[in-house]
N, C-alpha and C positions, 0 to 999 in steps of 0.2 A: 119265574124261568130264565124268558128272555134275556133280564138283567144278569143273570149266573153266565149264561153264553156267551154274552158279551165281555163278562168280568174274564171268562175263561180265555178266550180269543185274544183279547188286549194283553194278557199275562205270555200267552205263546209268543206274540208278537216283539214283548220285549226279551224274552227269553232268546231269540233266534236271533236278536239285534246285537247280542253280543259276540256272535259269529263273523259278523259282517266284515271285523277289518283282518279276518285271516287271510294270507296270500297261500297261494300253491306254491309247489316247491320250483313249476318253471318260472314264475314271476319275479325270483329276486336273482341279483349275481352273487355267490357265495363266497367271500373272500376268505383263503385257507391261509395265506401268509402274506405277511407283511415286511418289506424291505427297507430300511433307510441308509442312505448316503450323505456326505456332507462336502461341499465345496469350498475350502476354508479361503480361496482367493475372491471369491463372490459371494462369502456367508451367505451359500445358500444351499437348503435341503432340498433333496430329491426322494423322493418316493415312490417304492413300486409293491404294486398289488397284484398277487397272484389269485386268480379265480378258479372255481371247481367247474369243471364239466361232468355233468352226470350220467354222461353218455358211456365214459369209459372209467368209471370208479371201480365197480366188481371185478375181481378177478373173474376170468374165464375157465369153468371147470368142464372140460371136455370138448371135442367139437375145434371148428377153426377160430382162432383168436379175433377179436372184435379188431376191425381196423384204429390204427393210432387216430387219437383226438387229439387236437393240437392244444399245446399248454395256454391260457389267455392271460397274458401280463401285460399290466399298465402302468406309467409311469408319469412323474409331474414334478417341476419345480415349483419350491415357495420360501419367503423368508422366516417361514414356520413350518412345524410338520403339519399343522392342522391347516394351513392355508395350502400346502402342496395337495394335502388331500381333497380337498375342496374343489379344486377345479377338475378333479376326477368325474365327480357325481354329473354334472350335465354330459362328460363323454360316455356313461355308463346305463344303459337301457337291456334289460330289466336293471333296477335299480339295486346299489350297492345295499350288500347286508354283511356286517362285520362280527355277527354274533357266535360264527364258529372259525375265527382265526387259531389257530394250533400254533403258528411259530412265524417268532419276530427275528429276521435276519438283520444285523447292522455290521457293518462297514468298520474296519480297522480306524477309517479318518473320522467316523463318527467316534469310534473309543478314545480317541487321541483328542479329540478336540470339545466333544458337544455331548459326552456321556452323561455326565450328571443331567444335563437337563431333558435329554431323552427318557431316562430311567424315570425321571420324578412324572415327565407328564405321561408315559406310558401307563407308571402304576395309578395314575390317578383317574385314566380314562376310564368309566364305568363300563364301558360297551367292550372293553378286551376284560379275558376271563383272568384272574391270578395265575390260572394254573399253563396259562402259554408258556411254549419252551422259547429260551431266548437261545441265540448261538452269534458267533461273529463270523467273521471270513475279511479275507484278502482278494478274494475273486470278484469279478463285476455281478453284482446281482443280478441283473438280466439272465446270464449265462446258467447261473444257479438256480434260477425259477426255471428253466427251459430244460431241465433235467429230468428224463422219465427214469422209472425204476428200471430194473432188470427185465428181460421179456417184455420190453416195452408197457410194464404195469404204468397207471399212471402218478403223476408226480407225488402223490399221497402216499405213496410206500418207498419212499425213499427217507434215509436219515433224519431227515428235516422232521418226519411225522412219527418218528420212532416212539411207542407207547411206553412210557415210565410204569411198565407192569411189575408185579410182582415176581418176575423170571430172573432166573439165574444167568446173567449177561456174559459170555464166555470170551475173554479177551476183548472186551469193546468200553469205550468210553460211555455212560449213559446220559441221556439229554437231563436238563436242567430248567425246572419252572423258575417261572417269575417271581412267586412267593417265595420261593425255597433261596433264590440268589438274593434279593432284596435284605430277608432277614439276615445273610449271612454281610452283606455289602455296608448294611450300616451299623454291623457291631465294631466298635473301638479296639478290639483286639484278636482278630482272627480274619484269616483269608476267604476271598468269596472266590468263583471260578465259574465262567460258563465254557461250552463246547467250540472249539473251532473248526468251522467246515470246508471241507477243500474238496475238489474236483481230480479224479483220478482218470485218466484218459488209456493209461495203456494196460489195467490188468486185466478188462474184459474186452472181446470182440465177438463181433455178429457180423460176419462178411468184412465188418471196416472197425476201426476202433469205438469201442460204446462207454462214452463217460459214465460216470458215477459220483454220487456225494459220498463223501465219509468225515467220520469227526478225527482230526488230527493232533488233536491236544487241547489244553486247555489257556484260554485266554485269563490270566491270574489279578483278582485285585487285592490291594491292602489298604484299608483305612480310607475308602471310597478313591482309591488310584488306581489306574491301572498301571502293573509292575513290568509283565512280561508276556510271554507266548511259552508254554511249558512245551516241550515236547511230546510226543505220543508216549515212546517208554515211560519215561517218567511220570506223565498225566495219566497211565493207566496203573501204575503203581500207586500214585496218590488216591485216583478212584477206589481201587481195591482196599486200602489204608482205610480209607475215612468212611466208603457207603456200604450200605449192605447188599446182596445180591450179586455179586461179581466174583468171579473166578478166573485166575491167570494161570498159563503153562509157565512152567519157569524150567530154563534148563539147569543140569547141574552139574558142576565141571570138577573134577580132579586133577591136582598137578596140570592144569589148563586144558584136559582134554575133556571131551563129553562123556559124562558118566551114565546118566539119567536125564529123565523128562519127567515132572509131576506135575498133577494140577494142585492150585491150592485156592480153598475155600473162602471167603471172607472172614478176615480175622478178627478175635477180641483184643480193642487195644485199651489199655487201661493207663492213664495217667495218676503219677503219685507225685505231691508237690512237696517243697521243702517248705514250712512253715513258716522257719525265722526268716528267710529271705524277703528282700524289699521289691525283687524284681521276680518274675517266674525262673524257677529252679525245679527242673522234674527228672523222673526218670520214667520209663516206658516198660510196661510186661506186654506182650504179645503172644496170644496163643493162636494156632494154625492146626487147621483140619489139612491133611494132604492126603491124594491118590497118586499111587505111583503107574505113570502113564506108558514110558518104557525103560529099560536098563539095558544099557550100552556098552557097560564095564559089569564084571563081578564085583560087586560090593555090598558089603556089607548093610544091613537096616540102620545099624547104629551110626554107621559112617556116612551114610544118606542123609540121614534125619542130621546129624551134625554141620553137613555139608550144607544143606538147606538153611538152618539156622545161621549159620555165617554169612551166607550170602545175603538172604534178607536185612541182616543185621547192618552190615555194610551198605546195603541200599538205603536203609532208613537213614543212616548218617550220612550221606552223601548228599539226601535229597535236603536234610535239617542243615547240614552247612552251606547249601546252597540258598537256602533259606535268609539265614544270617547274614551272608554275602548281600544279597538282594533285597534284605526288608522285608521279608515274607515268613508269616509264620503258617508254614503248610500245615502244621499238624493241630491247627487252632488250640496251641497250649495254653495261651493268653484268655480265653474266652471264660472258662469255669474260673480261673486265677483272680481276675476282677470283678468275678461277682462275688468271689468269698473273700476279697479283702478290698472292698471299697476304698476305707483312706488311703492305701498303700497305691492305689491304683491313682486318686487324686494327686497323690506327690509326684509319681511317676508321670503321669499327663503334662506337670509342670517342666519338666526338663525337654519334651519335646521329642525325646531319642526314641529309638526303636531299642524295644524291650528284651529281645534275646540275643545272647553271645554264644560262643564256641560253645564254653563251659554252662552254658544253661542247662544241657541237656545231660545231666550227670551219669544216667547207666541206661543200657537196653538190654532186656532180655525177651528171650524168642525161646517159644516151646512150640516144636513142630511134632505132631501125631500124623502117625500115617495107617489110615484106615483101610485101604483098598490097595492089593498090590497086582489090577487087570489078572494075569494068568500064571504071573511069574510065584515061582515057589523059593520062598525065605525061610532058612533057617538061622534064628537068632543066634 
């Protein structure tokens, strides 16, 4: 009997010892964002860490708002990223914890000079999740990290931490996860994109100017090279074309005057290839669901859908031609083609030339169907 009791006590001790390493929430410094910059002259990295303060994470429901809590941002320089971060460990108590990093912010200087190295290093780091969101910026990272959300909500409610949920984004650029970006980045015949974050200091005021963060466009990459910054309107159109759960409002003009406004839901885009061509030649079929938001002029439904179709066709062709000029395959037309034609792809690679020309896009067909007319009465 005594022997059994001793064995039971020993077993309990063994089970309890497994919890001895668990730390309480206040025993760690939770890092939620990492920023990276690079000094080309000194050949030196600067790493920024944004720490989470639990005192002001939850939004207040009723009653007086909690007093704003300072945002904690640390920085250090080093010859490599790891050597820079290493300097911050001895300066941080409670100790640093990287298991909840949500966002990586990299400057244009990194994009221009060290992007390949940084992407590979971050991609191999086991303490960083592949669902991490990545953004680029030409702002000072310390300033970006010190901006709260509206109503003095903490920084974790800014666009840097925008959820990539299955919700329709209205006229917005969606965040991009590291694993999705890397999948596009390493493909030989398509473009990859990252949101470009900016600071707006004029739109909101709270007794004085209240700066906010927003996505101002995409940084575009092709064949592992940074190609350009795409402006917001073109980026929004591209995101709407290529992703799900994005809706955009579109103005409709007739004879140069505003005739109506419509909401366009995510389209269905189909690419049909010319099988006999040695390079990608293709046509596009685009079907779109639309809702009428406003009718400014008296315009028939057939005329309205025709104007929307022509406008979308014009925008698509303009974006495509910009891609031909800047050697960017915005529509990822090469992605399926090189999988379908590996021998032709091997021959094309030997030339080292960009694979799209003006006449590679042979035709664009756009079909718009309006499903909701708001409160307007329409007689066909």
